[in-house]
C-alpha positions as CSV (number, residue, x, y, z in Angstrom):
1,X,-6.9,-35.8,72.9
2,X,-5.8,-32.3,71.4
3,X,-2.7,-33.7,70.0
4,X,-4.4,-36.7,68.3
5,X,-7.1,-34.6,66.8
6,X,-4.6,-31.9,65.7
7,X,-2.4,-34.6,64.0
8,X,-5.5,-35.8,62.2
9,X,-6.1,-32.2,61.0
10,X,-2.6,-32.1,59.3
11,X,-4.0,-34.7,56.8
12,X,-6.9,-32.5,55.7
13,X,-6.4,-30.6,52.5
14,X,-9.2,-28.6,51.1
15,X,-9.5,-25.0,49.8
16,X,-12.1,-24.2,52.5
17,X,-10.0,-25.6,55.4
18,X,-6.9,-23.8,56.9
19,X,-3.9,-26.0,56.6
20,X,-2.4,-27.3,59.9
21,X,1.4,-27.1,59.4
22,X,2.6,-28.3,62.8
23,X,1.4,-29.5,66.2
24,X,3.2,-30.5,69.4
25,X,4.1,-29.8,72.9
26,X,6.7,-27.4,74.1
27,X,8.0,-26.1,77.4
28,X,5.0,-23.7,77.7
29,X,2.3,-26.2,76.7
30,X,0.6,-27.5,73.5
31,X,0.9,-25.7,70.2
32,X,-0.8,-25.7,66.8
33,X,0.7,-23.8,63.8
34,X,-1.9,-23.1,61.1
35,X,-2.0,-21.3,57.7
36,X,-2.6,-17.6,58.1
37,X,-5.9,-16.9,56.2
38,X,-6.5,-13.5,54.9
39,X,-9.9,-12.3,55.8
40,X,-12.1,-10.5,58.2
41,X,-12.4,-11.2,61.9
42,X,-15.8,-12.9,62.4
43,X,-16.3,-11.2,65.8
44,X,-15.9,-7.8,64.2
45,X,-18.3,-8.7,61.4
46,X,-21.0,-10.0,63.9
47,X,-20.7,-6.9,66.1
48,X,-20.9,-4.5,63.1
49,X,-24.0,-6.4,61.9
50,X,-25.6,-6.2,65.3
51,X,-25.1,-2.6,65.5
52,X,-27.0,-2.2,62.2
53,X,-29.9,-4.5,63.5
54,X,-28.9,-7.5,61.4
55,X,-29.8,-10.8,63.1
56,X,-28.4,-14.2,62.4
57,X,-30.2,-17.5,62.8
58,X,-27.9,-19.8,64.7
59,X,-28.2,-23.3,63.1
60,X,-24.9,-25.0,64.0
61,X,-21.6,-24.7,65.7
62,X,-18.6,-22.9,64.7
63,X,-15.3,-24.6,65.3
64,X,-12.3,-22.1,65.5
65,X,-8.9,-22.1,66.9
66,X,-8.6,-20.7,70.5
67,X,-7.5,-17.1,70.7
68,X,-9.0,-13.7,69.6
69,X,-9.9,-13.5,65.9
70,X,-9.4,-17.1,65.3
71,X,-12.6,-17.5,63.2
72,X,-12.5,-15.9,59.8
73,X,-15.3,-16.2,57.3
74,X,-14.2,-17.0,53.6
75,X,-16.0,-14.5,51.5
76,X,-15.9,-14.3,47.6
77,X,-13.4,-11.9,46.2
78,X,-14.9,-8.4,45.9
79,X,-17.6,-9.1,48.4
């Protein structure tokens, strides 16, 4: 299922979606090669906000690549 969905993701092209460059299976398991997106680590932002007493309403799901720092919000330049 991972490979099928990842291959479909290679067809997506939009300014708000990180590009998937390659997907496959190697000797050590499955892999996914994505565009490196410059931005802040979402976990760091959320922890920093929590320390300041800011609360967020959770209304949906966040899809992110596996691994630390995978989710990165896209913020306007200068924000």
